[in-house]
N, C-alpha and C positions, 0 to 999 in steps of 0.2 A: 745339553744335559750336564756338561761339565760344571756349569755355574750352580746347578742344583746340588752337586756333590760338594763343591766349594762352600756353598751356603751351609750345609750340614756340618762341615769341618769347622767353619767359623762359629757356628752356633755352640759347638761343644769345645771350642778352643781353650777355654779356661780349664776344663777338666783334662784336656790333652796335655797342657803345660804342667798341671798338678801331678799327673801320672808320670810324666817324663822326669820331673824333679825327683820323684820317689824312686826312680830306677837308677839314679846316680848316687855317688858317695856324698853328695851335698844335700842330704835330706834336711839338714838344719836350716836351710834357707827357704823352707816351704812356707814360712809365714810371709815371705816376700813374693809369693806366687802371683798375686795380682799385679805387682809392679813389673815383673818379668813378662806377664801376659800383655800388659799395656805396651811395653817396649816392642814386643814381637808384632803386635797388631800395627803399631806405628810404622815399623819397618816394612810391613806388607802393603801399606797404602799405595806407594808408587807403582805397584804391580797392577793396579786397577785403573784403567784409563777412564772408566765410566764411574763417577762417584759424585755425591752431593756434599762432600766434606768441606771443600773450600769455597763453595758458592755463597755469595750474598743472597739473601731472600728476594725472590721475585714477588710481584703482586703484594708488596709490603702494605700498601694502603688498605687493601681488603683484608689482609691477614691479621693486622694489628688488633682489630676489635675482637676477632675470634680468639687470638692469642690471649688477650686480657681476660676473656671469659674462661678460657682453659686454665689460666692461673688460679682463678677462684675455685674451679672444679677440682684442680690439683690439691689445693690446700684442704678442701673439705674431704676429699678421698684420703689424703695423708692422715687425717684424724682417726680413721678407722683401718689403716693399713696393717697394723700389728708389727711393723718392723721395729727392731730394738737392738741395734748394734752396740756392743760393749767395748769400751776402751777407746782412747783417743785415736789410735792408729786405725781401727776398724770404722770409727765414726767418720774420719776424714775420707777414707776410701769409699765408704757408703755414700757420702754426700757428693763427692767429686769424681773419684777414679772410675767407679762402676758406671755412672751415667755417661761419662765421656767415652769410655771404651765401647759400651753397649750401643750408644748412638752411632759411633763410627761404624761398628759391625753391621747392625741391623738397618738403620736408615741411611747411613752413608755409603755402605758397600753393597750389601745384599739387595736392598730395594731397587736401586737403579740398574743392577745387573741382571735381575730376573724380569724386569719390565719388558725387554724385547721378547722374552719367552712367552709371557702371559698377557701382554698387551697392557695398555693404560686406560682402557675404557672404564668409565665410572659405573659401578654396580648400584651404588646408592650414595646419598650425601648425608653427612653428619655434621651439623652446624655449618652448613654450606660448604664443607670440605669434601673432596672426592675420595670415596673408598673404592679402591680397585682390587683385583685379585692379588697382585703383588703386595699390597698393603695388608691384606688378610693373611697371606702366607708368612710375611715377616712378623706379623703379630703372633701367630701360632708358634713360630720358631723362637720368638722373644719370650713367650710364656714357658715353652719347654726348656729353654736354656736355664731357667731358675732352678731346675732340678740339679744343676751342677753345684749349687751353693747350699741346698737344703735337702735333707732326707724326705722321701715321700711321706706325707702326713696330711692331716686335715688342714693344718696351718699352711703347709707348702702349697696345697691345692688352692687356698685362698690367695696366696701370693701369685700363683699362676693365672688365676682368673683376673686379678687386678692387672697383671702384666699384659694379658691379652687385650683387655679393654683399653688400657693405656697405650698399647702398641697400635691399636686402630687409630686412636686420636693423634698419636705422634707420627705415625706413618702418613696419615691424611694431610697433616699440615706440612710434612716434608714434601709430599707430592705437589701440594698447592704452591709451595714457595721454591721448590727445587733446591732446598738447602736444609741442613740439619741444625742451623743455628737456633731456630725457635724451638725445635723439639728438644735440643740439648738443654736450653734454659728451663723448659717445662720439666724435664726429667730431674735436673738438679733441684728445682723448687720442690717437687714432690718428695724426693728423698730427704732433703734438708728439713722440711716440715714434718716428715715422718719422725725424724730424730727429735725435733723440738717437742712434739706431742708425746713421744715415748718417754722422754726425760722430764715431762711435765713442766718444761720451761715456759710453754704457753698452753692455755687451756681454752677450749670453746665447747 
């Protein structure tokens, strides 16, 4: 049960850091919340013996064709995502920092640590990738975590739905390869193309 509690803490860790900064005399550094959050998560990694962060992908030969298809799906989904970060600082963080930290948290740390609790039996396959109970749980947590960044609204609900669906695919390819490398690349591609479409740099 301790890992379920830790999973919830990690899910809302961005908000916890944000609130903590607000309680200090250094509120002026709130714009750097994401960087402090990233640093804290990085420092926590060694505390987790079971993780998929540093593994190189297994079953690479089977995964690469699925990965290529997911790249295409990502680009198409990004066209309709609605994400539109403003300013260079936010754009860079949206394209790189958020994907890195979120993949470390959800697919790198939470997923492998709740697998012993819920098992790794395949409930169904999506694009020949295994969807397990831990994959579904991490996808739900990944969707919920987006409420840290946006107020509850019709738009944020769309973001959460996209995050859940994306979380299923990212979790499944992580389980398949026992590594977050491919899911991290996919996440960065999705966020980066969301920016390119929102700024009308590319059009389809």
